[in-house]
N, C-alpha and C positions, 0 to 999 in steps of 0.2 A: 272791526266787524268781521263776522265769520260767514264766508260765502260757500266756501267749499265743504262739502258733506264730512270730511275726515276731521276739519277745524271745527265745525260745530258742536261736536260732542265734546271737545276741550272747552270751547265758550261756554257751554251751559254748565260744566262742571264749575268753571271759574266763577259763573254768576251764582251758583248755589252757594259757594264757599264765600262769596261776598255778603250773601244774605245771611248766613249763619254768624258771620262776623259782626253785621248790622246789630243782629238779635242778641247777641252776647253783650253789645254796648247798652243797649237799650233795656234790656232784662231787669238789671238792679233798680233803673227807675219805676219799671212798671210795678215790680213787687214792693217797692218803698210805697206807692201811690196805693196800692191795694191795700197793705197791712194798716197804712194810715187811716184809710177809709172805713176798713173795718174795727180799729180800734177807737176811732172818733164815733161809730155809730152804737158800738157797745156803751162807750162811756157817757154819750149824751142818753142813752137809756137809763143807764144806773143814775145819773143826775136828775132825770126827771122822777125816776122811782122816789129817790132821797127826798126831793123837794115837797113830793105829793105826800109821802109819808109824814112827813115834820108837819105839813098843814093839816092832816087828817087827825094826827095826835093831838095839835093845838085845839082843833075844833072839838074834839071829844072832852079835852080839858076845860072847854069854856063852858059845856053844859054840865059840868059838876062830877066828872069822872075821877076816880082817884089815881094815884101816880103809877100803880102797877097795871090798872086798865089803859092808861094810855100809852106806856111802854109795850104793851102787848098790841094794841092797835097799831103802833108805828111798826112794829115787826111785821105782822101779819099785811098791812098795807105794802111794804116794801118788797113783796113775794119773797121773804125771808132771806134778803141780801143782807140785812142788818142785824147785828147782835145786840143784846141788853146793854153791853158796856159801853155802845157808844151813843147812847141815847141820854141827854139831859133835860130834865123837866124841872122848872122852877117857876116860882110865883114872883111877880114884881108888885110891890105896895106902890101904887102912883101917887095916891092922895095922902099917904102919910098917916091915916087912919086904920091900918090894919088892913090884911088881906080880906077882901070882900068883892060883891058885885061892882064891876067898874074897874077893877084892877086887872092885871094881864097875867096869863099863863103862857109861858115860853117854854118851846121844844126845841132843842139844839140836837141836831145829828151829824155824825162825821162818819164816812164810809171811805175806806181805802180802795181804790179800784186798779188793780193790777193788770198792768197792759199784757196783752197775749203775744204781740210780736217782739222780738228782741231787735228789730232791725235798727232802730236808734241807738242803742248801745253798740251793736256791731259796727255801724258806720262811724261811730263817735260824734254825730252830729248833736246829740242830746246827751251830755254826759250824766251817767248814773240815773236814767229815767226808767225806773220800773214799776212805779205807782204814781197814780194822783191821788191826792186826797180832795173828796167832793164833802160839801158841808151844805146845811140847809138850817135855817132858823126860822121859825114861826111863831109870831106874837099875835094872840087874841085876847080880847076883852072877856073877863069873866062874866057869865050870865048867873050861874049858880056856883056856889061853894062847897067842896066836899069836906069831911070832917077832919081829914088828914092833911091838910094843906100848911106848908111852911113857907115862909117868905125867902128872900134872899137874892134877887135877880133885878136887873135893871131894864131888860128886855134884850132885844136883838141889837146887835151892833152894826 
């Protein structure tokens, strides 16, 4: 305890040094929690966008749109985070009598989400975690059929 005026200055300096050391110990944990929260939030937003885009594409296909219109709807609905190469549109012949009303249109979407924080790789907690693959598959029953339909799917797995 510092009671004399001369020793009080030295005690305050020691307490500031102690606070600095404690902050240095806690800072990596605080940064990890901050970066993990930001990555989780952005990843969740992307996953919701990918899921919604697959559902909107399948709904458009169910009312008779062609494959090009379905792909464009998926890209537009995803706020342009998806590219055309990661979208698969297929029609499933459920009853075995050819593609028609009552069968399924399946839209499968893949998106590679790159993490924004390198903290997991730096600390070595999660080795080689640069990105996460988000996928969504939507399967809806055809109400109408377009002229350009080709079969070849059994639905979402």
